[in-house]
N, C-alpha and C positions, 0 to 999 in steps of 0.2 A: 226449603226444607219445611214440610207440613208438620204441624203440631196438633195433637188431639188431647182432650181432657176427658178423664174418666175416674170414677170411684174404684179404688183398687184395695186388694188385700195382699199382703206379702206372704208368699208360700215358701220361698226358698231364698237363702242369701249366702253369698260367698264374698269374703273379704279379699278384694282383688289387689289392693296395695295398702300402704299405710293410711291412705286417705279415701280410697274409693271402694265401692261395693258393686258386685254383679247380683241382680235380684231376678227372681221369677215372680211377677205380679199377676194376680188374677183380676182382670179388669171386667167390670160388670157388662159393658157393652162391646168389648173387644177381646174377651177371652184371655188366654195365657199370653203374657208378654215378657220376654227377657230383656232387661234393660241394664245399662251401666249408669250408676249414680257417681259421677266424677266429683271428687271432693266432698264426699258424704261425711267424712270425719274431720274435715278441715274447719278450724275455728278461726275467725278473723280477729282483729285487734279489739273489737268491741265485745268479744266473747260469744258472738252468735255464730251459727252454722247454717249453711244453705239448706240442709236436710235434717235439721234438728239434732246433729251429732251422729246421724246414722239411722237406718230403718231396721226394725226388728221383725222377726217372724210374727205373723198374725196382725201386725199393725194395719189399721184401716185409715186410708187417707185419700185425698183428692190429688191426683197425679196429672202432670203434663209431660208428654213424652213424644219423641219423633215417630212419624208414621210413614215408614218406607218399607214396602213389602219385600224388596230385594235384599234387605238387611236382616240378618238373624238376630242382631243385638241392637235394640233401640237405645236412645239416649234419654235418660230421665233429666228433665230440665227444672221441674218444680214438684214439690211435695208438701202438702199441707196435712199434717196429721189430724185425723178426726177422732180416733179412739185407739189408745195404746193398751186397752184391756188390763188396766192395773189390778182389779180384783182377781182376774184369771191367774195372774202371775204370782199370786200368793198361795195357790193350791197346786201341789205337784201333780196330782192325778188329773186335774183339769188341764194343766199345761201339756202333759204327755198326750192326752187325747186331742187337744187342739193341734199339736204338732203332727200327730198321726192323720188328722183330718186334712191338714195342709198338704202332707205328703201325698195322700190319696188323690186330692183334687189336682195336684200337679202332674200326676201320672196318667190319669184317665182321659184327658182331653188333648187334642192337638192345639198347637199355637194358633192364636187369632180365631178360635172356635168359641164364640160367646155362649154362655149358659147362665143367664141372669137369674133363673130360679135357684140354681145351685149356689150362686154368689150370695143371694139374699139369705139362704138357709145357713151358709157358713157364717155370715155376718151375725145372724141371730144365735147360732151355736156358740160363738165366742163369749157371748154374755151368759148363755145358759150353763156353760161349763163351770161357772163360778157359783152355781146354786146347788141346793140339795137334790135336784132332779138331773144331776149330771149324767148318770148312766143311761137313762132312757133318752135323754136329749141327744147324746152321741150316737146311740144305736139308730135312732130315727134318721139322723143325718147320713150315717153310713149306708143305710138301706136305700134311702132316697138317691144318694149319690150313685150307688150301684145300678139302680133302676134307670136313672137319667143317662148313665154312660153305657147301658146295654150289657152290663156285667152281673146282673142279678141272677143268682143261681135259681134253678127250678126247685121249688119247695112244695108244690101241691100235687105233682104227678111224677111217677117213676120215669127217670130219664131213659130207661131201657125200653119198657113196654107201654108207657103212657097211661098206665092205670092210675086213677086218682088215689093219693096217699093222704090218709087222715092223721093229723098229729094226735098222739095218744101217750099216756104214761108208759114208760118202758123204753127199751132200746129201739132205735131206728138206725138206718144206714145212710151215709152220705158219701158220695164220691167227689173229691175235689177236682180230680183230673177230667171228669165228665160233667162237673158243674151242676149237681143236684142230688136229690134224695133217690133212693133205690128201694123198691118193694121187696118183701121177703122172698117172692118167687124168683127174683132176678139177682139176689145177693151173690150167688155163687159165680156169677159172671164177672164180678168186680172184686178181685182179691185185695185191691188196695183201698177198699172202702174204710171209712171211720165209723165208729159207733157214736151215736149222739142220743141224748135223752129226748124222747118225743115231746116232752113238755116244752123244751127249748124251741123246737120247730114251731110249736103253737104260739110262743111268745113272738117269734119273728113274724109269723103270719098276722098276728094282732097288731103289731107295731106298724107293719106295712099298710094295714087297713086304716089305722088311725094316725099315722105319723107324717101326713102330708106337711110339707113345709109351711103351709099357710094356716095349719091347725094350731090351736093353743096347746102348749106343753102340758097342761092340766088334763088333757084328754088321754094322755098316754098312761099305761100302768106304771106304778112305782116299782123300779127294778133295783137289784143290788148286784154287787160284783160276783156273788155266788152264781147269779144267772147270766150276767153279761160277759164275764171272762170266757166261759166255754163257747158262747156265741161269737165273741170276737176272734177267738182262736180258729173256730170253724171257718168264718168268713175270710180270715187272713190266709188260711191254707188255700182256699179257693182263689183269692185275689193273686197270691204269689204264683199259683199254677197258671192262671190266666195271663198274667203279665210276663211270666217266664223269668222272674227275678225276685230276689229276697227284698223285703221292705226294711228300711232303716230303723223304724220304730218298733219292729216285731218283738223286741225284748222288753218293751216298756209298757205295753198296752194290756196284755192278758197273761 
């Protein structure tokens, strides 16, 4: 039985029994891995536990797990917690956005499809969500994730005629089912379009230009929930249509 080691972030967890967990781990070099952590909650006579009493969402750790491609469920054999993100767990808004980021990362990629740049950005985001720059930090991650996964909506050209669309004050149109902005000449063709403030489209374009995962957070504009809530709702509508399913965290983010 081959074993591999990798730095991992816990994206999903399911309490499988009184003592075990089934987890979706985002491994930096191996992508999404579903594992069973047998005896995760079992405590021995000395009071210690094999996996520290269980693994929580967003926990960052060094994992050892079986590597058998024919098996859908690997076995977690070792887990060394590197960061439990205690500051993040003291802010409800940050925790909700962190859980939402984990949900998106777990849905956009296939198993064993590594995306180290996304992993590094998610690791950085978990720390940023406990700071005052929480809103722009999450938006930068969300947009970079969409771009990396190939789900980024078209925001600079009309999805119907291809005409360049300039962000401007005032109402613009966005079609979630077609995945992008619609110019005024083509609006009548898309009855299901949504109205969006053009200034918000401008913010998205700015963050896309400045929000590379390697860029310092201070380069991003300071954003408030008055700006990010409607942007997150817009992107969520697009994501749900693209994936064909509702998101679990949809009622907690915007």
